[in-house]
Wavefront OBJ file of the C-alpha trace (Angstrom):
o trace
v 57.659 29.309 35.835
v 60.510 27.080 34.608
v 61.186 26.199 37.782
v 57.617 25.110 38.538
v 57.287 23.489 35.069
v 60.367 21.371 35.891
v 58.791 20.350 39.676
v 55.201 19.341 37.737
v 57.463 17.219 35.748
v 59.392 15.563 38.362
v 55.886 14.541 40.371
v 54.161 12.974 37.309
v 57.273 11.189 36.585
v 57.685 10.138 39.325
v 54.178 8.968 40.261
v 54.073 7.272 36.873
v 57.551 5.151 38.237
v 56.396 4.515 41.585
v 52.802 3.462 40.217
v 54.529 0.876 37.596
v 56.519 -0.349 40.174
v 54.000 -1.290 42.211
v 52.231 -3.297 39.838
v 52.124 -7.324 40.793
v 55.133 -8.686 38.374
v 54.393 -12.301 39.749
v 53.618 -14.939 36.914
v 51.969 -18.280 37.064
v 53.676 -21.492 35.795
v 51.651 -24.385 34.634
v 53.201 -28.233 34.018
v 50.511 -30.249 32.862
v 50.423 -33.793 31.370
v 47.894 -35.913 30.687
v 46.399 -37.678 27.817
v 44.041 -36.380 24.714
v 41.095 -38.790 22.470
v 40.206 -37.199 18.660
v 38.380 -38.798 15.832
v 40.151 -37.245 12.809
v 41.529 -40.000 11.380
v 42.517 -40.713 7.560
v 39.938 -43.255 6.130
v 42.356 -43.521 3.173
v 45.726 -44.135 4.663
v 43.764 -47.048 7.445
v 41.934 -48.555 3.945
v 45.633 -48.459 2.253
v 47.128 -50.617 5.622
v 44.277 -52.941 6.006
v 44.626 -53.819 2.260
v 48.710 -54.936 2.841
v 47.634 -56.655 6.318
v 48.784 -53.556 8.795
v 47.399 -52.445 11.740
v 45.092 -49.403 11.119
v 45.224 -46.393 12.517
v 42.533 -46.549 15.626
v 39.772 -44.970 15.424
v 39.381 -42.984 18.384
v 43.167 -42.343 18.541
v 45.104 -41.727 22.566
v 48.070 -38.776 22.431
v 50.023 -38.442 25.392
v 50.230 -34.535 26.427
v 53.281 -33.023 28.019
v 52.489 -28.803 28.099
v 54.390 -25.660 29.720
v 52.201 -22.669 29.966
v 52.651 -19.576 31.700
v 50.712 -16.388 33.404
v 51.259 -13.426 34.261
v 48.989 -12.679 37.453
v 48.000 -9.490 36.728
v 46.386 -10.497 32.997
v 44.541 -13.046 31.940
v 46.470 -13.786 28.824
v 48.176 -17.791 28.899
v 51.165 -18.794 26.973
v 51.689 -22.051 25.888
v 53.902 -24.841 24.365
v 52.941 -28.202 24.239
v 54.087 -31.886 22.929
v 51.562 -34.822 21.992
v 52.552 -37.792 20.600
v 50.987 -41.304 19.509
v 53.490 -43.719 20.307
v 52.578 -47.597 19.010
v 54.870 -51.035 19.322
v 53.737 -51.585 16.097
v 54.310 -49.799 13.179
v 52.166 -45.736 13.074
v 54.100 -43.187 15.211
v 53.118 -39.563 15.611
v 53.868 -36.131 17.410
v 52.361 -32.175 17.259
v 54.321 -29.602 18.493
v 51.650 -27.266 19.461
v 52.385 -23.119 20.679
v 49.314 -21.243 22.478
v 47.265 -18.265 23.058
v 44.177 -18.063 25.242
v 42.303 -16.050 27.336
v 40.815 -16.457 30.876
v 37.138 -16.200 31.105
v 37.231 -17.182 34.682
v 40.158 -16.816 36.993
v 40.152 -17.384 40.958
v 42.864 -18.692 43.178
v 41.091 -22.053 42.629
v 39.385 -22.160 39.449
v 40.095 -20.930 35.826
v 38.560 -21.205 32.289
v 40.413 -20.345 29.108
v 39.289 -20.136 25.999
v 41.776 -19.607 22.509
v 43.595 -21.596 20.314
v 47.161 -23.477 19.423
v 48.688 -23.234 16.229
v 51.643 -25.665 15.683
v 53.236 -28.524 13.160
v 52.532 -32.123 13.252
v 54.324 -35.502 12.003
v 53.129 -38.748 10.829
v 55.562 -41.833 10.188
v 53.951 -45.457 9.045
v 57.057 -47.990 8.588
v 56.526 -50.547 6.115
v 57.991 -53.648 7.756
v 55.637 -55.880 6.265
v 53.891 -56.717 2.617
v 54.475 -53.809 0.103
v 52.731 -53.041 -3.351
v 54.758 -54.309 -6.417
v 56.012 -50.900 -6.893
v 57.250 -50.583 -3.430
v 58.714 -53.966 -3.471
v 61.264 -52.870 -6.607
v 62.295 -49.621 -4.362
v 62.802 -51.886 -1.029
v 65.298 -53.867 -2.863
v 67.660 -51.171 -3.890
v 67.881 -50.173 0.235
v 69.657 -52.000 2.977
v 66.613 -50.266 5.523
v 62.542 -50.840 5.605
v 60.574 -48.057 3.924
v 58.641 -46.104 5.769
v 55.857 -43.526 4.663
v 55.971 -39.939 6.612
v 53.936 -36.770 6.437
v 53.949 -32.998 7.845
v 52.136 -30.551 7.936
v 50.224 -27.638 10.094
v 48.043 -28.591 12.874
v 45.455 -26.051 14.428
v 43.444 -26.384 18.138
v 40.816 -24.023 19.067
v 39.142 -24.866 22.166
v 38.005 -24.410 25.945
v 39.813 -25.584 28.852
v 38.605 -25.821 31.997
v 41.897 -26.255 35.605
v 40.739 -26.348 39.196
v 43.205 -26.533 42.024
v 41.984 -28.166 45.338
v 45.515 -28.774 46.826
v 48.053 -25.937 48.488
v 51.824 -26.387 49.202
v 52.812 -23.092 49.431
v 53.064 -21.189 45.993
v 52.834 -25.169 44.398
v 49.090 -25.717 43.519
v 48.180 -29.783 42.312
v 44.769 -30.352 40.544
v 43.382 -31.342 37.275
v 41.907 -30.385 33.952
v 39.814 -30.708 31.230
v 38.915 -29.783 27.593
v 37.082 -29.502 24.535
v 38.457 -28.551 20.901
v 38.486 -29.430 17.728
v 41.369 -30.705 15.543
v 42.959 -29.776 12.092
v 45.330 -31.493 10.280
v 46.168 -30.047 7.210
v 48.350 -32.567 5.349
v 51.161 -32.952 3.175
v 50.879 -35.416 0.615
v 52.786 -38.510 2.179
v 56.305 -39.316 0.870
v 58.179 -42.581 0.414
v 61.222 -43.081 2.243
v 63.887 -44.563 4.663
v 65.177 -43.862 7.882
v 69.034 -44.114 7.799
v 71.045 -46.069 10.673
v 73.293 -42.561 11.052
v 76.001 -43.847 14.193
v 74.098 -46.644 15.089
v 71.026 -45.187 16.305
v 67.732 -46.419 13.447
v 65.337 -43.345 12.628
v 67.924 -40.830 12.989
v 67.082 -38.859 9.412
v 64.252 -39.327 6.708
v 65.612 -40.132 2.999
v 62.796 -39.732 0.312
v 62.624 -41.442 -2.403
v 59.228 -40.089 -4.141
v 55.869 -39.128 -3.402
v 53.713 -42.299 -3.713
v 51.006 -41.988 -7.245
v 48.547 -44.549 -4.350
v 48.131 -42.426 -1.786
v 45.652 -39.154 -1.665
v 46.786 -35.621 0.410
v 44.068 -35.409 2.829
v 43.436 -33.235 5.679
v 41.476 -34.566 9.167
v 39.465 -32.740 10.716
v 37.491 -34.088 14.765
v 36.601 -33.119 18.342
v 38.717 -33.374 20.674
v 38.824 -34.322 24.325
v 41.201 -33.971 26.580
v 42.305 -34.409 30.475
v 45.465 -34.996 32.949
v 47.161 -33.589 35.670
v 48.443 -30.195 36.469
v 51.229 -28.400 38.521
v 50.640 -24.499 38.668
v 53.698 -22.803 41.086
v 53.421 -19.105 41.864
v 56.704 -17.338 40.734
v 57.980 -13.734 42.198
l 1 2 3 4 5 6 7 8 9 10 11 12 13 14 15 16 17 18 19 20 21 22 23 24 25 26 27 28 29 30 31 32 33 34 35 36 37 38 39 40 41 42 43 44 45 46 47 48 49 50 51 52 53 54 55 56 57 58 59 60 61 62 63 64 65 66 67 68 69 70 71 72 73 74 75 76 77 78 79 80 81 82 83 84 85 86 87 88 89 90 91 92 93 94 95 96 97 98 99 100 101 102 103 104 105 106 107 108 109 110 111 112 113 114 115 116 117 118 119 120 121 122 123 124 125 126 127 128 129 130 131 132 133 134 135 136 137 138 139 140 141 142 143 144 145 146 147 148 149 150 151 152 153 154 155 156 157 158 159 160 161 162 163 164 165 166 167 168 169 170 171 172 173 174 175 176 177 178 179 180 181 182 183 184 185 186 187 188 189 190 191 192 193 194 195 196 197 198 199 200 201 202 203 204 205 206 207 208 209 210 211 212 213 214 215 216 217 218 219 220 221 222 223 224 225 226 227 228 229 230 231 232 233 234 235 236
């Protein structure tokens, strides 16, 4: 009986090991780059910028997006990390870092539809290199660098995305993607400060001076439309 029990146990464990080794361990890497448009804006800061002669934030700002994502071949889950930024040659700059988890509603060799959400961190900067309120002028006279407003906060974006890969080169596929989401920016209060010139590089370190009383803490919400080019590579 002992020998029979041992053989039965060996058979069961061996079968389990064989079934695990037979699973598909390959996965896909996705490299996505494109643009997105959102009407999530802050009307208060726009009124303030217009009052003092600065260009306002675009009504539908354009973000440049760079994303790296992975999906196991035997799974419907897509994991991603995305960097998006608004870079203006004027006075406004902004960036978001977003980690996402999505579930594949449709998954074929050339077509993929996923739904899920991303969450992360965002940072907005307004450089005050022009007209200033009297209170700001008094502070600007005390420091050798131009003043700036900065805020940070949580960024959440649920949405649906679709990928189509009509071109293949072995294990590499080239395609396009598009998506619709809803942006939610939970902003901190604007902080007033300046960027010190560390080792000849401007914009290295932000030194806060105070929290301005003429700035409001405003959360932003809006629909997001995105699209671009996607490269998908299957790795074993």
